[in-house]
Rosetta silent file (secondary structure, phi, psi, omega in degrees, C-alpha in Angstrom):
SEQUENCE: XXXXXXXXXXXXXXXXXXXXXXXXXXXXXXXXXXXXXXXXXXXXXXXXXXXXXXXXXXXXXXXXXXXXXXXXXXXXXXXXXXXXXXXXXXXXXXXXXXXXXXXXXXXXXXXXXXXXXXXXXXXXXXXXXXXXXXXXXXXXXXXXXXXXXXXXXXXXXXXXXXXXXXXXXXXXXXXXXXXXXXXXXXXXXXXXXXXXXXXXXXXXXXXXXXXXXXXXXXXXXXXXXXXXXXXXXXXXXXXXXXXXXXXXXXXXXXXXXXXXXXXXXXXXXXXXXXXXXXXXXXXXXXXXXXXXXXXXXXXXXXXXXXXXXXXXXXXXXXXXXXXXXXXXXXXXXXXXXXXXXXX
SCORE:     score description
SCORE:     0.000 S_00000001
   1 L     0.000  -27.279 -175.355   20.912   56.148   76.888 S_00000001
   2 H   -73.213  -31.299 -177.476   24.651   55.876   77.659 S_00000001
   3 H   -63.858  -50.410  176.654   25.726   55.517   74.018 S_00000001
   4 H   -60.920  -34.476  179.502   24.411   58.937   72.829 S_00000001
   5 H   -64.119  -45.145  178.758   25.855   60.519   75.967 S_00000001
   6 H   -63.753  -38.078  178.449   29.324   59.100   75.282 S_00000001
   7 H   -65.983  -39.332  177.880   29.100   60.223   71.666 S_00000001
   8 H   -63.190  -36.962  178.018   28.163   63.744   72.739 S_00000001
   9 H   -69.006  -44.463 -177.038   31.208   63.805   75.006 S_00000001
  10 H   -67.165  -32.964 -175.749   33.515   62.385   72.325 S_00000001
  11 L   -99.068   13.521  176.759   32.257   64.763   69.648 S_00000001
  12 L   -65.177  129.985 -176.802   32.276   67.893   71.785 S_00000001
  13 L   102.010    2.350 -178.763   33.966   70.620   69.801 S_00000001
  14 H   -64.882  -37.985 -179.772   32.714   69.415   66.431 S_00000001
  15 H   -62.581  -44.911 -179.259   31.015   72.739   65.697 S_00000001
  16 H   -63.470  -37.626  178.766   34.194   74.707   66.278 S_00000001
  17 H   -66.905  -30.922  179.544   36.119   72.319   64.018 S_00000001
  18 H   -78.584   -9.874  179.829   33.540   72.835   61.271 S_00000001
  19 L    92.521   17.310  178.767   34.019   76.597   61.436 S_00000001
  20 L   -77.033  129.285  178.757   30.702   77.457   63.068 S_00000001
  21 L  -131.916  137.606 -177.290   30.834   80.843   64.785 S_00000001
  22 E  -111.054  150.752  176.498   28.065   82.515   66.763 S_00000001
  23 L   -77.476  163.923  179.304   27.308   86.171   67.375 S_00000001
  24 L  -120.178 -179.693  179.018   27.307   87.663   70.850 S_00000001
  25 H    74.133 -138.711 -177.150   25.317   90.312   72.644 S_00000001
  26 H   -69.285  -16.875  179.367   21.679   90.806   71.690 S_00000001
  27 H  -106.008   23.722 -178.943   22.102   88.366   68.759 S_00000001
  28 L   -58.264  136.042 -179.500   23.657   85.609   70.865 S_00000001
  29 L    95.611  -10.365  179.062   22.989   82.152   69.445 S_00000001
  30 L   -92.515  133.285 -179.553   22.731   83.378   65.832 S_00000001
  31 E   -68.356  137.154  179.422   25.273   82.017   63.353 S_00000001
  32 L   -65.827  150.811 -178.935   27.551   84.651   61.913 S_00000001
  33 L   -60.485  134.316  178.364   27.070   85.575   58.257 S_00000001
  34 L    88.181  -12.158 -178.957   28.984   83.326   55.883 S_00000001
  35 L   -88.666  150.562  174.239   29.594   80.612   58.472 S_00000001
  36 L   -72.363  162.551  176.727   28.187   77.081   58.151 S_00000001
  37 E  -120.716  130.892 -175.384   25.513   75.828   60.564 S_00000001
  38 E  -117.535  133.463  175.352   25.830   72.386   62.138 S_00000001
  39 E  -122.752  129.247 -176.234   23.065   70.249   63.664 S_00000001
  40 E  -135.274  140.580  170.639   23.973   67.036   65.473 S_00000001
  41 E  -131.929  106.272 -173.883   22.109   64.262   67.275 S_00000001
  42 L    58.401 -116.443 -179.096   24.564   61.752   68.773 S_00000001
  43 L  -102.815    7.943  175.115   26.670   60.694   65.755 S_00000001
  44 E   -96.729  130.625 -177.569   24.223   61.918   63.079 S_00000001
  45 E  -144.370  153.706  175.257   24.963   65.391   61.797 S_00000001
  46 E  -132.246  132.831  176.676   23.997   67.854   59.082 S_00000001
  47 E  -117.546  121.505  178.753   26.073   70.856   58.047 S_00000001
  48 E   -97.329  120.409 -176.526   24.343   73.608   56.088 S_00000001
  49 L  -118.474  168.318 -177.876   26.760   75.544   53.895 S_00000001
  50 L   -90.581  -15.692  179.681   26.478   78.434   51.462 S_00000001
  51 L  -154.955  163.509  177.833   28.208   76.675   48.548 S_00000001
  52 H   -66.043  -35.976  178.724   29.426   73.264   47.473 S_00000001
  53 H   -61.653  -43.349  178.013   33.010   74.443   47.787 S_00000001
  54 H   -64.733  -37.980  179.626   32.420   75.409   51.414 S_00000001
  55 H   -63.364  -42.311  178.707   30.715   72.031   52.068 S_00000001
  56 H   -65.814  -36.593  178.835   33.737   70.130   50.702 S_00000001
  57 H   -66.167  -43.399  179.554   36.054   72.275   52.808 S_00000001
  58 H   -64.957  -39.361  179.141   34.021   71.630   55.987 S_00000001
  59 H   -62.220  -41.570  178.995   33.970   67.894   55.271 S_00000001
  60 H   -65.654  -40.744  178.560   37.757   67.858   54.961 S_00000001
  61 H   -63.107  -42.989 -179.116   38.141   69.822   58.201 S_00000001
  62 H   -68.937  -36.699  177.700   35.833   67.449   60.079 S_00000001
  63 H   -62.217  -41.438  176.989   37.584   64.379   58.660 S_00000001
  64 H   -66.884  -32.908  179.150   40.887   65.711   59.962 S_00000001
  65 H   -73.342  -32.149 -177.985   39.313   66.453   63.356 S_00000001
  66 H   -79.939  -30.137 -173.268   37.805   62.945   63.643 S_00000001
  67 H   -56.910  -47.370  179.399   40.904   61.010   62.588 S_00000001
  68 L   -63.189  -18.563 -179.458   42.927   61.415   65.852 S_00000001
  69 L   -92.860    5.314  179.196   39.852   60.189   67.738 S_00000001
  70 L    74.858   23.713 -178.695   39.684   56.975   65.743 S_00000001
  71 L  -119.930  158.239  178.872   36.534   58.051   63.894 S_00000001
  72 L  -155.183  159.015  177.888   35.715   58.551   60.242 S_00000001
  73 L   -69.135  145.118  169.124   32.760   59.408   58.028 S_00000001
  74 L   -83.641  100.455 -172.918   30.577   56.628   56.696 S_00000001
  75 L   -61.762  -26.537  179.685   31.045   57.433   53.019 S_00000001
  76 L   -69.041  -25.112 -178.396   27.987   55.391   52.050 S_00000001
  77 L  -108.131   -5.863 -178.057   25.801   57.727   54.119 S_00000001
  78 L   -94.252  123.168 -178.405   27.711   60.988   53.654 S_00000001
  79 L  -136.291  152.861  169.855   26.462   63.177   50.805 S_00000001
  80 L  -114.911  110.354 -175.623   26.794   66.744   49.594 S_00000001
  81 L  -133.597  150.218  173.526   23.474   67.773   48.076 S_00000001
  82 L   -71.149  148.851 -177.643   21.691   71.055   47.370 S_00000001
  83 L   -65.683  -20.712  177.041   18.812   71.775   49.715 S_00000001
  84 L   -71.201  -21.187  175.721   16.499   71.926   46.674 S_00000001
  85 L   -84.603  -30.955  177.609   17.156   68.209   46.172 S_00000001
  86 L    89.335  159.366  178.850   16.487   67.419   49.817 S_00000001
  87 E  -152.286  159.860  179.475   18.047   65.016   52.298 S_00000001
  88 E  -100.177  141.254  178.680   16.971   62.630   55.058 S_00000001
  89 E  -151.955  117.522  178.015   17.841   63.156   58.715 S_00000001
  90 L    56.539   37.386  178.152   16.556   61.130   61.698 S_00000001
  91 L    86.565    2.681  179.139   13.644   59.768   59.690 S_00000001
  92 E  -113.623  155.038  174.283   12.657   63.157   58.252 S_00000001
  93 E  -113.906  124.627  179.715   13.100   64.604   54.781 S_00000001
  94 E  -111.724  128.834 -176.915   14.115   68.258   54.512 S_00000001
  95 E  -155.628  137.977  173.426   13.764   69.999   51.157 S_00000001
  96 E   -94.469  121.465 -174.225   13.351   73.510   49.816 S_00000001
  97 L   -89.176  166.075 -176.182   10.649   73.497   47.150 S_00000001
  98 L   -56.150  -25.990  179.100   10.422   75.744   44.049 S_00000001
  99 L   -78.551    1.581  177.345    8.057   78.120   45.854 S_00000001
 100 L    93.548   -5.704 -177.911   10.869   78.888   48.299 S_00000001
 101 L   -87.380  136.966  173.794    9.419   77.034   51.301 S_00000001
 102 E   -94.761  115.546 -177.345   11.516   74.609   53.306 S_00000001
 103 E  -113.939  140.189  176.603    9.276   71.697   54.300 S_00000001
 104 E  -111.660  122.851 -176.774   10.050   68.873   56.691 S_00000001
 105 E  -131.849  163.794  170.599    8.168   65.636   56.059 S_00000001
 106 E   -61.452  136.565 -177.961    8.458   61.976   57.065 S_00000001
 107 L   -70.420  155.937  179.837   11.086   60.390   54.841 S_00000001
 108 H   -62.443  -36.642  179.399   10.088   57.875   52.193 S_00000001
 109 H   -66.732  -39.057  178.926   12.229   55.221   53.870 S_00000001
 110 H   -66.097  -39.651  178.606   10.529   55.813   57.230 S_00000001
 111 H   -64.785  -42.658 -179.997    7.086   55.530   55.634 S_00000001
 112 H   -64.684  -41.792  177.958    8.056   52.303   53.876 S_00000001
 113 H   -61.396  -39.486 -179.372    9.429   50.814   57.107 S_00000001
 114 H   -68.802  -43.339  177.874    6.202   51.688   58.906 S_00000001
 115 H   -63.093  -41.453  178.541    3.982   50.226   56.194 S_00000001
 116 H   -63.708  -38.751  179.849    6.068   47.052   56.133 S_00000001
 117 H   -67.587  -40.670  177.606    5.804   46.722   59.894 S_00000001
 118 H   -60.926  -45.452  179.123    2.024   47.148   59.832 S_00000001
 119 H   -61.064  -40.285  179.359    1.717   44.491   57.140 S_00000001
 120 H   -66.228  -40.277  179.209    3.965   42.170   59.137 S_00000001
 121 H   -62.705  -44.129 -177.920    1.948   42.724   62.319 S_00000001
 122 H   -69.995  -33.590  175.717   -1.349   41.903   60.615 S_00000001
 123 H   -65.931  -40.581 -179.944    0.097   38.786   58.995 S_00000001
 124 H   -68.965  -24.259 -176.951    1.362   37.587   62.379 S_00000001
 125 L   -91.730    5.955  176.053   -2.057   38.264   63.940 S_00000001
 126 L   -63.997  129.339 -176.010   -3.971   36.033   61.556 S_00000001
 127 L    97.383  -12.873  177.126   -5.998   33.643   63.672 S_00000001
 128 L   -87.916  163.659  178.191   -6.080   36.045   66.647 S_00000001
 129 L   -84.528  174.492 -174.774   -9.200   37.819   67.824 S_00000001
 130 H   -67.351  -30.966  178.875   -9.893   41.515   67.352 S_00000001
 131 H   -63.141  -40.040  178.543   -8.845   42.359   70.928 S_00000001
 132 H   -66.870  -37.057  177.923   -5.346   40.994   70.258 S_00000001
 133 H   -62.724  -46.897 -179.084   -5.135   43.000   67.033 S_00000001
 134 H   -64.983  -39.723 -179.256   -6.043   46.234   68.798 S_00000001
 135 H   -65.408  -34.471 -176.464   -3.625   45.560   71.660 S_00000001
 136 H   -84.907  -38.358 -170.519   -0.718   44.932   69.279 S_00000001
 137 H   -91.352  -34.293 -175.215   -1.324   47.526   66.563 S_00000001
 138 H   -57.330  -48.328  178.468   -2.739   50.545   68.431 S_00000001
 139 H   -62.802  -31.912  179.311    0.515   51.486   70.268 S_00000001
 140 H   -64.472  -45.378 -179.233    2.466   51.117   67.011 S_00000001
 141 H   -67.854  -47.950 -179.145    0.197   53.563   65.195 S_00000001
 142 H   -60.641  -40.032 -179.309   -0.020   56.040   68.063 S_00000001
 143 H   -65.821  -41.481 -177.459    3.741   55.993   68.542 S_00000001
 144 H   -68.153  -46.732 -177.901    4.549   56.639   64.887 S_00000001
 145 H   -70.189  -28.864  177.556    2.090   59.494   64.388 S_00000001
 146 H   -66.585  -36.152 -179.859    3.139   61.072   67.707 S_00000001
 147 H   -70.388  -36.019 -174.829    6.742   61.234   66.494 S_00000001
 148 H  -102.168    9.609 -175.890    5.841   62.781   63.121 S_00000001
 149 L   -76.920   -8.559 -177.630    2.958   65.028   64.211 S_00000001
 150 L   -92.127   -2.939 -177.396    5.191   68.113   64.476 S_00000001
 151 L  -119.416 -169.528 -177.562    6.059   68.297   60.756 S_00000001
 152 L   -78.713   86.757 -172.046    4.191   68.398   57.434 S_00000001
 153 L  -124.057    1.512 -174.898    2.526   64.997   57.820 S_00000001
 154 H   -59.054  -44.970  179.578   -1.189   65.512   57.130 S_00000001
 155 H   -64.029  -40.038  178.619   -0.986   64.035   53.615 S_00000001
 156 H   -65.855  -41.164  179.802    1.068   61.082   54.844 S_00000001
 157 H   -63.199  -39.534  178.698   -1.378   60.444   57.705 S_00000001
 158 H   -67.310  -39.223  178.464   -4.335   60.387   55.302 S_00000001
 159 H   -66.221  -39.664  178.475   -2.528   57.973   52.972 S_00000001
 160 H   -68.310  -29.833  176.794   -1.666   55.684   55.902 S_00000001
 161 H   -63.004  -43.221  176.853   -5.307   55.764   57.018 S_00000001
 162 H   -65.239  -39.447  178.767   -6.356   54.292   53.677 S_00000001
 163 H   -66.343  -38.456  179.767   -3.580   51.695   53.848 S_00000001
 164 H   -66.631  -36.831  177.558   -4.579   50.747   57.390 S_00000001
 165 H   -62.790  -41.008  178.894   -8.193   50.259   56.332 S_00000001
 166 H   -62.305  -40.452 -179.805   -7.072   47.815   53.643 S_00000001
 167 H   -66.012  -43.686 -179.519   -5.036   45.849   56.190 S_00000001
 168 H   -67.019  -40.668 -179.832   -7.886   45.624   58.704 S_00000001
 169 H   -67.497  -39.097  178.026  -10.412   44.639   56.063 S_00000001
 170 H   -65.488  -39.962  177.978   -8.051   42.028   54.636 S_00000001
 171 H   -63.555  -43.876 -179.259   -7.449   40.609   58.122 S_00000001
 172 H   -64.431  -40.695  178.775  -11.196   40.412   58.795 S_00000001
 173 H   -66.028  -37.539  178.586  -11.853   38.662   55.454 S_00000001
 174 H   -67.073  -36.691 -178.614   -9.075   36.163   56.154 S_00000001
 175 H   -72.880  -23.879 -177.897  -10.511   35.450   59.632 S_00000001
 176 L  -133.741   72.748 -173.851  -14.030   34.838   58.268 S_00000001
 177 L   -67.560  -26.431 -175.644  -13.580   33.349   54.811 S_00000001
 178 L   -96.437    4.289 -178.915  -17.095   31.937   54.665 S_00000001
 179 L   -98.922  145.954  177.189  -18.883   35.125   55.712 S_00000001
 180 L   -70.943  161.987 -176.685  -20.259   37.732   53.277 S_00000001
 181 H   -63.490  -37.609 -179.821  -18.697   41.169   53.135 S_00000001
 182 H   -63.036  -35.434  178.383  -21.706   42.909   54.672 S_00000001
 183 H   -66.885  -41.536  179.551  -21.447   40.626   57.728 S_00000001
 184 H   -63.969  -43.293  179.902  -17.729   41.428   58.108 S_00000001
 185 H   -63.713  -45.021 -179.371  -18.345   45.169   57.844 S_00000001
 186 H   -64.937  -30.153 -177.012  -21.166   45.089   60.400 S_00000001
 187 H   -80.876  -38.444 -170.741  -19.043   43.078   62.843 S_00000001
 188 H  -112.451  -10.186 -177.808  -15.767   44.998   62.711 S_00000001
 189 E  -125.919  142.288 -179.786  -16.556   48.506   61.446 S_00000001
 190 E   176.351 -170.604  178.911  -18.803   51.173   62.889 S_00000001
 191 L   -87.468   69.075 -177.884  -19.012   54.462   64.822 S_00000001
 192 L   -72.600  -31.878  178.632  -16.842   53.290   67.684 S_00000001
 193 L   -86.974  116.928 -177.265  -15.543   56.799   68.461 S_00000001
 194 L   -73.113   -8.401 -179.530  -18.329   58.792   70.089 S_00000001
 195 L  -102.126    3.801 -178.548  -16.561   62.036   69.180 S_00000001
 196 L  -136.472  137.703  178.988  -16.395   61.378   65.420 S_00000001
 197 L   -89.625   70.097 -175.864  -19.073   60.833   62.828 S_00000001
 198 L  -135.733  114.012 -176.836  -17.174   58.030   61.120 S_00000001
 199 L   -92.273    2.664 -179.315  -18.758   54.632   60.590 S_00000001
 200 L  -108.731   40.707  177.443  -15.632   53.048   59.087 S_00000001
 201 E   -96.230  131.162 -179.786  -13.683   52.697   62.323 S_00000001
 202 E   -82.647  127.644 -177.304  -12.229   49.261   63.033 S_00000001
 203 E  -161.892 -174.843 -177.504  -13.055   48.058   66.543 S_00000001
 204 L  -108.358  117.812 -178.721  -14.319   45.452   68.981 S_00000001
 205 L   -64.998  -29.365 -175.472  -18.089   45.245   69.439 S_00000001
 206 L   -75.560  -42.583 -175.739  -17.746   43.559   72.828 S_00000001
 207 L  -103.192  -18.303 -176.219  -15.460   46.067   74.554 S_00000001
 208 L    83.542   -1.772  177.432  -15.929   49.198   72.447 S_00000001
 209 L   -69.584  149.328 -177.675  -12.160   49.494   71.865 S_00000001
 210 E  -146.842  166.786 -178.848  -11.164   50.721   68.424 S_00000001
 211 L   -94.287  117.798  179.320   -8.171   51.467   66.218 S_00000001
 212 L   -68.704  144.614  178.689   -7.395   55.208   65.957 S_00000001
 213 L   -89.492  137.829  177.953   -6.864   56.558   62.470 S_00000001
 214 H   -57.012  -32.101 -178.087   -3.612   58.409   61.735 S_00000001
 215 H   -68.646  -13.201  177.472   -5.602   61.163   60.007 S_00000001
 216 H   -76.190  -16.488 -175.833   -7.239   62.019   63.347 S_00000001
 217 L   -76.149  125.389  177.784   -3.923   63.300   64.713 S_00000001
 218 L   -77.165  144.651  176.322   -3.628   67.074   64.723 S_00000001
 219 L   -81.882  120.902 -179.969   -0.427   68.663   63.470 S_00000001
 220 L  -122.659  112.350 -175.393    1.240   70.524   66.356 S_00000001
 221 L   -65.936  143.110  178.963    4.377   72.448   65.423 S_00000001
 222 L   -72.083  133.355  176.714    7.485   71.936   67.527 S_00000001
 223 L   -88.833  123.663 -176.624    8.418   74.889   69.719 S_00000001
 224 L   -63.989  144.262  176.743   12.097   75.712   69.398 S_00000001
 225 L   -83.317  140.268  177.645   14.259   75.451   72.489 S_00000001
 226 L   -61.541  136.850 -175.626   16.059   78.603   73.572 S_00000001
 227 L   -55.250  132.640  178.303   19.682   78.438   72.490 S_00000001
 228 L    82.560    1.531 -178.910   22.000   76.886   75.056 S_00000001
 229 L   -85.543  114.413 -179.038   19.160   75.540   77.243 S_00000001
 230 L  -105.095  135.264  176.696   20.082   72.075   78.470 S_00000001
 231 L   -66.374  -13.224  178.987   17.561   69.804   80.239 S_00000001
 232 L   -91.293   -0.411 -179.587   20.424   68.716   82.514 S_00000001
 233 L   -85.667  113.393 -178.692   20.992   72.253   83.829 S_00000001
 234 H   -59.332  -28.919 -178.668   19.464   72.506   87.354 S_00000001
 235 H   -69.818  -18.295 -178.542   19.126   76.272   86.963 S_00000001
 236 H  -105.421   18.702 -179.158   16.719   75.757   84.026 S_00000001
 237 H   -60.191  -39.222  179.435   14.406   73.269   85.769 S_00000001
 238 H   -65.737  -39.404  178.776   11.629   75.851   85.844 S_00000001
 239 H   -62.026  -45.183 -178.141   12.000   76.603   82.128 S_00000001
 240 H   -70.730  -35.323  177.614   11.738   72.928   81.163 S_00000001
 241 H   -65.032  -42.825  178.373    8.817   72.301   83.522 S_00000001
 242 H   -66.495  -36.675  179.460    6.909   75.241   82.028 S_00000001
 243 H   -66.195  -41.656  179.728    7.767   74.092   78.507 S_00000001
 244 H   -65.918  -32.655  178.986    6.472   70.568   79.167 S_00000001
 245 H   -67.657  -30.263 -178.353    3.207   71.950   80.516 S_00000001
 246 H   -82.900  -18.646 -179.141    2.623   73.856   77.278 S_00000001
 247 L   -77.663  123.170 -179.033    3.313   70.867   75.044 S_00000001
 248 L   -77.153  123.564 -179.490    0.067   69.168   74.160 S_00000001
 249 L   -67.066  150.406 -177.244    0.356   65.388   74.676 S_00000001
 250 L   -77.164   62.493  179.142   -0.456   63.233   71.622 S_00000001
 251 L  -118.648  171.445  178.181   -3.825   62.089   72.983 S_00000001
 252 L   -67.101  158.031 -173.207   -7.375   62.508   71.740 S_00000001
 253 H   -62.079  -32.436 -179.533   -8.962   65.927   72.267 S_00000001
 254 H   -65.280  -46.151  179.131  -11.365   64.620   74.936 S_00000001
 255 H   -65.695  -37.890  178.506   -8.535   63.303   77.122 S_00000001
 256 H   -63.329  -39.651  178.101   -6.539   66.500   76.594 S_00000001
 257 H   -63.063  -41.546  178.749   -9.522   68.573   77.792 S_00000001
 258 H   -64.919  -41.894  178.477   -9.800   66.461   80.939 S_00000001
 259 H   -62.339  -41.951  179.874   -6.068   66.777   81.597 S_00000001
 260 H   -65.181  -40.677 -179.298   -6.236   70.559   81.161 S_00000001
 261 H   -65.314  -33.109 -178.957   -9.238   70.833   83.481 S_00000001
 262 L   -93.474    4.342 -176.742   -7.406   68.819   86.130 S_00000001
 263 L    58.991   29.919  177.403   -4.085   70.629   85.596 S_00000001
 264 L    70.828   17.543 -176.309   -2.644   67.233   84.651 S_00000001
 265 E  -115.398  150.851  178.412   -3.128   65.842   88.167 S_00000001
 266 L   -68.542  136.404 -179.546   -4.910   62.765   89.500 S_00000001
 267 L   -73.836  -13.825 -178.547   -8.220   63.565   91.215 S_00000001
 268 L   -95.165  -50.404 -175.956   -7.510   60.960   93.899 S_00000001
 269 L  -104.174  -16.668  179.252   -3.882   61.475   94.948 S_00000001
 270 L    83.952   -0.074 -179.809   -3.137   64.899   93.440 S_00000001
 271 L   -86.695  167.632 -179.943    0.058   63.756   91.696 S_00000001
 272 E   -63.545  138.264  178.228    0.898   64.238   88.006 S_00000001
 273 L   -79.017  -37.600 -178.951   -0.911   61.858   85.666 S_00000001
 274 L  -104.137  152.892 -179.223    1.760   61.949   82.969 S_00000001
 275 L   -63.331  137.866 -179.432    5.454   61.445   83.449 S_00000001
 276 L   -82.421    3.154 -177.069    7.344   64.751   83.898 S_00000001
 277 L   -72.461  174.912  177.141   10.334   63.483   81.898 S_00000001
 278 L   -64.783  146.815  178.446   11.371   64.654   78.448 S_00000001
 279 L   -64.825  153.961  179.662    9.158   63.396   75.604 S_00000001
 280 L   -59.274  157.222 -175.911   10.412   60.350   73.664 S_00000001
 281 L  -115.867   19.364  179.663   12.771   60.943   70.754 S_00000001
 282 L  -158.305  159.605  175.925   11.755   58.086   68.441 S_00000001
 283 H   -58.984  -37.267  179.106    8.632   56.252   67.216 S_00000001
 284 H   -66.902  -36.316  177.144    9.642   53.259   69.352 S_00000001
 285 H   -64.254  -42.107  176.798    9.984   55.538   72.373 S_00000001
 286 H   -65.811  -35.796  177.874    6.495   56.924   71.829 S_00000001
 287 H   -60.976  -46.017  177.625    5.192   53.372   71.422 S_00000001
 288 H   -65.587  -33.917  178.993    6.593   52.416   74.829 S_00000001
 289 H   -62.156  -44.808  179.527    5.203   55.655   76.247 S_00000001
 290 H   -66.260  -36.623 -179.682    1.673   54.751   75.197 S_00000001
 291 H   -69.246  -42.941 -172.794    2.037   51.241   76.574 S_00000001
 292 H   -87.265  -40.572 -172.725    3.468   52.249   79.950 S_00000001
 293 H   -89.091  -45.567 -172.893    1.932   55.645   80.654 S_00000001
 294 H   -86.216  -56.554 -173.315   -1.465   55.603   79.022 S_00000001
 295 H   -65.502  -38.674 -172.799   -2.692   52.026   78.908 S_00000001
 296 L   -99.110  -14.067 -170.331   -1.393   50.984   82.317 S_00000001
 297 L  -110.617  -23.879 -172.297   -1.389   54.221   84.279 S_00000001
 298 E  -123.434  138.079  174.792   -4.531   56.218   83.540 S_00000001
 299 E  -141.144 -178.515 -177.143   -8.202   55.335   83.749 S_00000001
 300 E  -110.802  144.008  174.099  -11.477   57.250   84.127 S_00000001
 301 E  -136.137  179.954 -174.933  -13.511   57.868   87.261 S_00000001
 302 E  -130.130  148.281  179.539  -16.500   60.064   88.028 S_00000001
 303 E  -113.913  143.852  173.711  -17.164   62.995   90.336 S_00000001
 304 E  -102.976  125.752  177.846  -20.417   63.921   92.033 S_00000001
 305 E   -92.381  120.061 -176.686  -21.114   67.666   92.189 S_00000001
 306 L   -62.898  -39.413 -175.242  -22.954   68.500   95.385 S_00000001
 307 L   -94.287  -12.564  179.879  -24.540   71.638   94.004 S_00000001
 308 L  -132.386   72.782 -177.591  -25.043   70.494   90.403 S_00000001
 309 L   -65.623  -18.046 -179.105  -26.233   66.872   90.431 S_00000001
 310 L  -102.038   22.826 -179.055  -27.435   67.187   86.837 S_00000001
 311 L   -61.962  154.992 -178.806  -24.101   68.407   85.492 S_00000001
 312 L   -63.027  154.455 -178.160  -23.025   67.211   82.075 S_00000001
 313 H   -58.514  -38.882 -177.887  -21.103   63.952   81.872 S_00000001
 314 H   -63.602  -23.861  178.958  -17.981   65.738   80.605 S_00000001
 315 H   -86.510  -12.221  179.709  -17.937   67.775   83.843 S_00000001
 316 H  -100.243  -21.848 -177.946  -18.171   64.653   85.986 S_00000001
 317 E   -79.795  131.031  176.747  -15.564   62.497   84.259 S_00000001
 318 E  -132.126  152.532  175.424  -12.050   62.718   85.659 S_00000001
 319 E   -93.316  138.464  179.453   -8.826   60.908   84.895 S_00000001
 320 E  -136.844  162.572  173.531   -7.089   59.092   87.741 S_00000001
 321 E   -65.655  137.814  178.262   -4.106   56.806   88.155 S_00000001
 322 H   -61.527  -34.204  179.351   -5.008   53.206   87.497 S_00000001
 323 H   -67.503  -39.111  176.863   -3.139   52.247   90.678 S_00000001
 324 H   -64.969  -38.625 -178.193   -5.193   54.721   92.731 S_00000001
 325 H   -67.060  -41.365 -177.701   -8.373   53.394   91.153 S_00000001
 326 H   -75.502  -34.086 -175.131   -7.521   49.739   91.886 S_00000001
 327 L   -84.744    0.958  179.348   -6.204   50.306   95.406 S_00000001
 328 L    65.235   45.765  179.604   -9.311   52.180   96.562 S_00000001
 329 L   -55.487  137.438 -178.605   -7.443   55.397   97.302 S_00000001
 330 L   -60.685  148.714 -178.096   -9.401   57.540   99.800 S_00000001
 331 L   -58.665  147.554  178.485  -11.513   60.345   98.292 S_00000001
 332 L  -123.077  119.597 -178.977   -9.854   63.697   97.741 S_00000001
 333 L   -67.497  134.263  179.131  -11.976   66.825   97.946 S_00000001
 334 E  -131.510   92.213 -177.808  -11.628   69.033   94.895 S_00000001
 335 L    68.710 -122.993  178.063  -13.437   72.336   95.321 S_00000001
 336 L   -99.077   25.588 -178.062  -17.132   71.557   95.607 S_00000001
 337 E  -123.670  158.412  175.681  -16.623   68.015   94.372 S_00000001
 338 E  -143.866  143.786 -175.214  -15.775   64.712   95.946 S_00000001
 339 E   -74.601  137.057  175.738  -14.766   61.496   94.285 S_00000001
 340 L   -92.688  112.951  179.850  -17.325   58.713   94.183 S_00000001
 341 L   -75.740  134.021  179.689  -15.587   55.464   95.032 S_00000001
 342 L   -86.696  144.035  179.142  -16.645   52.497   92.936 S_00000001
 343 L  -114.439    0.000    0.000  -17.488   49.225   94.651 S_00000001
């Protein structure tokens, strides 16, 4: 975390050096007409210009601004391209298509890296049981799709679903070389997800755990941050807290419904179930998030309704902290409900 912070400090003033100028008054935060627009994340930056001549001029200005600071452009990664050709930035590809739409998609390099990693994981897991496969691969898949779920990724997710099926089927055939294909399919594939009518889900018959398909992830567009709003500004703590509450976590719809019904709080201790920090900013960050927050922190418990003992199961299931569940946290009254402690 310290490296991006130091880079942000060292590169403060880069926009002004590039010639970016903003309007004031009611149009505050809007780039003035004819000026370039600069987007930066740590030391990665993109400058959008109105012409190639302006782009070359901005590059020269920035090179002169960086030189006294002992910095220089990486010429192998620095390009001047028309937006109709497209460019990659932070694992995304941005391109304006002939119909006039600017679409942001996962970059081809990012997709290839992900496919290569999946193939490598399944090769390394040869000889392991299905539980080990699910434990190793599930966070990788969830983390990657969570990072790319805010852009135009539906087609990529469907293609990765087909690729993932091939990997799981190949792993199962390698693990049981002497078994017929029908036996392998019956053992490892079925309707493991009770919320989906899909019999080709890879899972564990003993535990009921299964591998989520990338195509199941809904596309949720990113909500732009108000200009000048910093998460480190104490005066904007309320704005960021409200924004985080509106962001739908990358979980299955059933878990999201339970979280919404509980206002994101544990039914036992009343504290937040999910971390209140900023969401991760990389596929690896989302992978760690699923490992630390979801797998180890949240579990399911059940509520007894005094006045509606025959209530539907979905109205009785609540999410609680795994630590509260294991430590036998005392019951917490919630309206006309009380938690049933398991023995």
